[in-house]
GUVEX-602759 format. One line per field, with one value per residue (C-alpha): residue number from 1; x, y, z. Coordinates in Angstrom, 3 decimals. Example, Ala and Ser with C-alpha at 12.3 -4.5 7.8 and 13.67 -1.06 7.14 Angstrom:
BEGIN
resi = 1, 2
X = 12.300, 13.670
Y = -4.500, -1.060
Z = 7.800, 7.140
This chain:
BEGIN
resi = 1, 2, 3, 4, 5, 6, 7, 8, 9, 10, 11, 12, 13, 14, 15, 16, 17, 18, 19, 20, 21, 22, 23, 24, 25, 26, 27, 28, 29, 30, 31, 32, 33, 34, 35, 36, 37, 38, 39, 40, 41, 42, 43, 44, 45, 46, 47, 48, 49, 50, 51, 52, 53, 54, 55, 56, 57, 58, 59, 60, 61, 62, 63, 64, 65, 66, 67, 68, 69, 70, 71, 72, 73, 74, 75, 76, 77, 78, 79, 80, 81, 82, 83, 84, 85, 86, 87, 88, 89, 90, 91, 92, 93, 94, 95, 96, 97, 98, 99, 100, 101, 102, 103, 104, 105, 106, 107, 108, 109, 110, 111, 112, 113, 114, 115, 116, 117, 118, 119, 120, 121, 122, 123, 124, 125, 126, 127, 128, 129, 130, 131, 132, 133, 134, 135, 136, 137, 138, 139, 140, 141, 142, 143, 144, 145, 146, 147, 148, 149, 150, 151, 152, 153, 154, 155, 156, 157, 158, 159, 160, 161, 162, 163, 164, 165, 166, 167, 168, 169, 170, 171, 172, 173, 174, 175, 176, 177, 178, 179, 180, 181, 182, 183, 184, 185, 186, 187, 188, 189, 190, 191, 192, 193, 194, 195, 196, 197, 198, 199, 200, 201, 202, 203, 204, 205, 206, 207, 208, 209, 210, 211, 212, 213, 214, 215, 216, 217, 218, 219, 220, 221, 222, 223, 224, 225, 226, 227, 228, 229, 230, 231, 232, 233, 234, 235, 236, 237, 238, 239, 240, 241, 242, 243, 244, 245, 246, 247, 248, 249, 250, 251, 252, 253, 254, 255, 256, 257, 258, 259, 260, 261, 262, 263, 264, 265, 266, 267, 268, 269, 270, 271, 272, 273, 274, 275, 276, 277, 278, 279, 280, 281, 282, 283, 284, 285, 286, 287, 288, 289, 290, 291, 292, 293, 294, 295, 296, 297, 298, 299, 300, 301, 302, 303, 304, 305, 306, 307, 308, 309, 310, 311, 312, 313, 314, 315, 316, 317, 318, 319, 320
X = 14.162, 15.203, 14.451, 16.857, 17.977, 21.505, 23.632, 21.741, 24.728, 27.845, 29.934, 32.281, 32.192, 35.144, 33.875, 33.754, 37.516, 37.633, 36.919, 39.217, 41.792, 41.148, 41.626, 45.206, 46.035, 44.894, 47.749, 50.270, 48.761, 47.484, 50.220, 48.942, 45.373, 45.967, 44.760, 41.315, 40.880, 41.536, 38.669, 36.532, 37.390, 36.438, 33.179, 32.416, 32.527, 30.398, 27.742, 28.223, 27.223, 24.046, 23.262, 22.893, 20.501, 18.371, 18.997, 18.601, 16.499, 14.392, 15.151, 15.257, 17.780, 18.931, 21.519, 23.873, 26.566, 26.048, 28.204, 30.539, 31.334, 31.081, 33.962, 36.223, 35.898, 36.751, 39.755, 40.785, 40.841, 42.658, 45.551, 45.705, 46.146, 48.996, 47.623, 48.133, 47.968, 45.858, 43.983, 43.087, 41.741, 39.462, 38.212, 37.329, 35.906, 33.434, 32.558, 31.485, 29.466, 27.781, 26.664, 25.468, 23.776, 22.174, 20.875, 19.338, 17.978, 15.075, 13.763, 14.228, 12.750, 9.241, 8.362, 6.996, 9.690, 8.492, 9.313, 12.382, 13.600, 12.837, 14.528, 17.374, 17.830, 17.265, 20.076, 22.221, 21.484, 22.005, 25.363, 26.618, 25.589, 27.038, 30.433, 30.544, 29.522, 32.417, 35.099, 37.500, 37.254, 36.581, 38.139, 34.548, 34.418, 38.425, 38.415, 40.442, 43.797, 47.066, 45.883, 49.195, 49.033, 51.877, 53.075, 51.206, 52.328, 55.526, 57.081, 54.600, 53.991, 50.801, 52.321, 50.889, 50.941, 48.288, 50.237, 49.938, 46.445, 45.431, 46.454, 44.998, 41.685, 41.402, 42.427, 39.790, 37.434, 37.401, 37.579, 34.612, 32.722, 33.481, 32.030, 29.376, 28.589, 28.536, 26.032, 23.661, 24.004, 23.257, 19.854, 19.979, 20.183, 17.664, 15.316, 16.072, 15.020, 11.905, 11.300, 11.934, 9.321, 6.414, 7.057, 3.585, 4.083, 7.393, 6.179, 3.639, 6.909, 8.280, 10.969, 11.849, 11.560, 12.528, 15.793, 16.666, 16.149, 18.334, 20.934, 21.313, 21.303, 23.797, 26.006, 25.280, 26.741, 29.732, 30.710, 29.952, 32.351, 35.093, 34.825, 35.092, 38.004, 39.464, 39.170, 40.726, 43.642, 44.064, 43.815, 45.173, 42.329, 38.437, 36.337, 32.674, 31.400, 31.814, 28.605, 26.826, 23.844, 25.276, 27.264, 24.322, 22.577, 25.573, 26.231, 22.267, 22.778, 25.805, 23.788, 20.753, 22.912, 24.574, 21.585, 20.508, 20.226, 23.412, 26.303, 28.267, 26.121, 27.215, 31.138, 30.070, 27.619, 30.512, 33.014, 30.812, 29.520, 33.027, 35.092, 32.138, 32.219, 36.296, 36.394, 33.377, 35.023, 37.949, 36.107, 33.901, 34.640, 31.801, 28.804, 30.050, 27.502, 24.610, 26.424, 26.619, 22.952, 22.098, 24.015, 22.409, 18.980, 19.837, 21.306, 17.953, 15.434, 17.449, 18.776, 16.062, 17.283, 20.409, 23.490, 23.688, 19.984, 20.310, 23.410, 21.057, 18.196, 20.574, 21.574, 18.532, 17.722, 20.829, 19.762, 16.526
Y = 106.272, 102.795, 99.755, 98.133, 94.845, 94.124, 91.376, 88.307, 86.120, 86.160, 85.507, 88.145, 88.972, 90.090, 93.653, 94.400, 94.106, 97.501, 100.165, 98.840, 98.177, 101.809, 103.295, 101.299, 102.795, 106.306, 106.238, 106.391, 108.107, 111.271, 111.951, 115.283, 113.984, 111.282, 113.434, 114.339, 110.428, 109.495, 111.645, 110.317, 106.785, 107.546, 109.362, 106.270, 103.947, 106.435, 106.145, 102.404, 102.339, 104.369, 102.107, 99.160, 101.298, 102.972, 100.826, 97.702, 97.906, 100.681, 103.012, 106.820, 108.818, 112.452, 112.164, 109.373, 111.748, 111.192, 107.867, 108.940, 111.717, 109.290, 107.136, 110.464, 111.580, 108.143, 107.560, 111.155, 110.905, 107.878, 109.489, 112.722, 110.751, 108.373, 105.798, 106.301, 102.756, 102.951, 99.572, 99.198, 102.867, 101.504, 98.844, 100.585, 103.853, 100.913, 99.683, 102.930, 104.021, 100.472, 101.062, 104.495, 103.095, 100.069, 102.671, 104.545, 101.935, 100.848, 104.242, 104.393, 100.901, 101.363, 104.121, 105.659, 107.159, 110.429, 109.772, 107.877, 111.576, 113.324, 110.860, 110.620, 114.386, 114.889, 112.613, 114.301, 117.730, 116.738, 115.080, 118.036, 120.218, 118.137, 117.825, 121.704, 122.228, 119.618, 122.009, 120.567, 117.041, 117.534, 121.089, 122.290, 124.904, 124.864, 121.043, 118.423, 119.139, 117.060, 114.169, 112.172, 108.882, 106.196, 104.881, 102.340, 99.056, 100.821, 101.734, 104.222, 107.698, 109.551, 112.588, 115.637, 114.181, 111.438, 108.513, 106.084, 107.605, 106.568, 103.299, 102.831, 104.011, 102.270, 98.839, 99.515, 100.307, 97.337, 95.050, 96.649, 96.654, 92.748, 92.240, 94.321, 92.487, 89.107, 90.332, 91.781, 88.747, 86.238, 85.310, 88.311, 90.926, 89.210, 89.382, 92.959, 93.684, 91.841, 93.659, 96.808, 95.817, 94.555, 94.985, 93.820, 90.449, 89.461, 88.407, 86.159, 84.415, 83.894, 86.759, 88.953, 92.177, 94.483, 92.527, 92.295, 96.106, 96.929, 94.735, 96.503, 100.053, 99.096, 97.502, 100.450, 102.609, 100.766, 100.969, 104.837, 104.868, 103.578, 106.152, 108.591, 107.239, 106.811, 110.741, 111.447, 109.436, 110.438, 114.113, 114.020, 116.569, 116.101, 119.226, 119.689, 119.120, 115.517, 115.553, 118.190, 117.766, 118.581, 115.772, 113.539, 115.439, 114.898, 111.200, 110.975, 112.705, 110.866, 107.516, 108.492, 109.751, 106.477, 104.175, 103.154, 99.508, 98.335, 98.994, 100.213, 103.113, 104.451, 104.467, 105.681, 108.565, 109.640, 109.760, 111.783, 114.133, 114.885, 115.247, 117.526, 119.510, 119.808, 120.572, 123.307, 125.084, 125.528, 126.842, 129.007, 129.589, 131.909, 130.584, 126.523, 125.334, 126.816, 124.747, 121.176, 121.956, 122.373, 119.004, 117.050, 118.063, 117.396, 113.759, 113.194, 113.795, 112.103, 109.043, 107.368, 104.907, 106.903, 106.714, 102.933, 102.728, 104.814, 102.781, 99.706, 101.196, 102.255, 98.713, 97.054, 99.739, 98.702, 94.853, 95.652
Z = 194.137, 192.196, 193.674, 191.486, 193.204, 193.862, 192.551, 192.952, 193.921, 195.590, 192.405, 191.032, 187.065, 185.373, 184.613, 188.614, 188.366, 186.276, 188.965, 191.286, 188.699, 187.490, 191.140, 191.453, 188.290, 189.120, 191.791, 189.282, 186.192, 188.584, 191.445, 191.921, 193.184, 195.688, 198.325, 196.670, 195.578, 199.236, 200.448, 197.490, 198.948, 202.563, 201.230, 199.056, 202.030, 203.590, 201.249, 201.027, 205.024, 203.845, 200.849, 203.433, 205.637, 202.782, 199.712, 201.156, 204.556, 203.427, 206.463, 205.878, 207.763, 207.699, 210.602, 209.173, 210.069, 213.787, 213.291, 210.968, 213.357, 216.382, 214.315, 213.479, 217.154, 218.340, 216.580, 216.617, 220.529, 220.570, 218.642, 220.331, 223.810, 222.281, 220.583, 217.229, 215.701, 212.683, 212.540, 215.979, 215.972, 213.174, 215.036, 218.237, 216.024, 214.537, 218.034, 219.133, 216.083, 216.070, 219.838, 219.087, 216.103, 218.047, 220.896, 218.091, 216.216, 218.763, 218.157, 214.447, 213.249, 214.909, 213.541, 210.049, 207.332, 208.346, 212.401, 211.151, 209.308, 212.492, 214.974, 213.005, 212.250, 216.181, 217.172, 214.469, 215.701, 219.623, 218.804, 216.877, 219.796, 222.310, 220.762, 220.339, 224.165, 225.000, 223.754, 226.576, 224.848, 221.427, 220.925, 219.849, 216.644, 216.554, 216.048, 217.666, 217.032, 218.163, 216.292, 215.732, 214.040, 214.077, 210.619, 208.853, 209.472, 211.547, 207.788, 206.108, 207.386, 206.536, 204.698, 203.310, 199.686, 200.352, 199.375, 202.333, 202.678, 199.227, 199.573, 203.220, 202.175, 198.983, 200.829, 203.743, 201.034, 199.188, 202.212, 203.408, 199.903, 199.961, 203.221, 202.362, 198.877, 200.903, 203.378, 200.569, 198.692, 202.055, 203.249, 205.772, 202.762, 200.865, 203.913, 203.958, 200.479, 201.177, 204.307, 202.060, 199.423, 201.821, 205.417, 206.329, 204.865, 206.441, 209.918, 208.315, 206.854, 210.328, 209.573, 212.737, 211.100, 213.769, 214.706, 211.019, 211.064, 213.990, 212.931, 209.332, 211.114, 213.347, 210.605, 208.605, 211.754, 212.469, 208.608, 208.810, 211.829, 209.823, 207.346, 209.861, 211.471, 208.018, 207.653, 211.018, 210.592, 207.163, 207.675, 211.275, 212.670, 213.537, 213.236, 214.165, 210.363, 210.693, 212.482, 210.851, 208.796, 205.384, 205.577, 205.784, 203.044, 200.765, 201.379, 200.405, 197.302, 196.374, 196.770, 194.844, 192.118, 191.642, 192.653, 195.904, 196.569, 193.830, 196.097, 193.079, 192.723, 196.261, 194.533, 191.180, 192.656, 195.152, 192.413, 190.079, 192.910, 194.565, 191.167, 189.626, 192.805, 192.615, 188.874, 189.218, 192.440, 190.113, 187.342, 188.788, 192.744, 193.518, 191.655, 191.485, 194.123, 191.320, 188.533, 190.814, 191.593, 187.899, 187.008, 189.741, 188.734, 185.209, 185.986, 188.234, 185.530, 182.565, 184.872, 186.938, 189.121, 189.275, 186.886, 187.001, 186.567, 183.287, 182.386, 182.843, 180.759, 177.884, 177.805, 177.624, 174.684, 172.647, 173.374, 171.637
């Protein structure tokens, strides 16, 4: 995995406007894909939360979907019991997921990489089975139905065509991307990268390593909870798959595919993965997973450091 640094400062560059302008343009150019695009934005936010935990803090995890699912069920249960206001649902989902991340973080930050993988995987499986057994609350394998969302700003309803969902998820993704970018460029973000590179040296410099890692893990869990809440609100349904292991595995693949520790790598990797998944499933409904796996293996072998890492390498060669 590449350890490429993030942007060195909080200054924005003109080229950074391109992906966001393209996202806005796609709303008008591809109206039939607005639902898919909203799912891409949600998955990109989920991958962004993992980038803060893995790409910057260097905390390996296989159970990040636990916090995604906590956020989804929080927002879904609120709406199912009569509170369908979207933004307050996001805030509460973030708070619940952050509390879950804080509770787990003390076990995670003290262990080795292998111990972290086992603990996070175990937490994810425990929450999945708990949600399955608590069918009276979560709906179990049938999922949580009856999620009735109110109108966005009291004006725009969530429809089947994804019109409101597209704008809503894109706006939340952009807002949290700006926030995460500022965190990554702050002294806190710099200390996380230093801890990732050489954890043993940081205490000698007076840095509270465990507290910084706990804060990063908790913040990543909160952002993952917002992503889960967005899925619950825009689809008006919550299933057990929000807590499933495959969701943690998929988001890890998306992040590595785009390039960990770069922020934009989470966005690029998610877009490539989900669009390829959709196109290949349409071309070959039976064996599409084979072709997707082949594509991923080819990209990993060709593009060290993910897609953005390969783009940087190509840029350096052209300059020479």
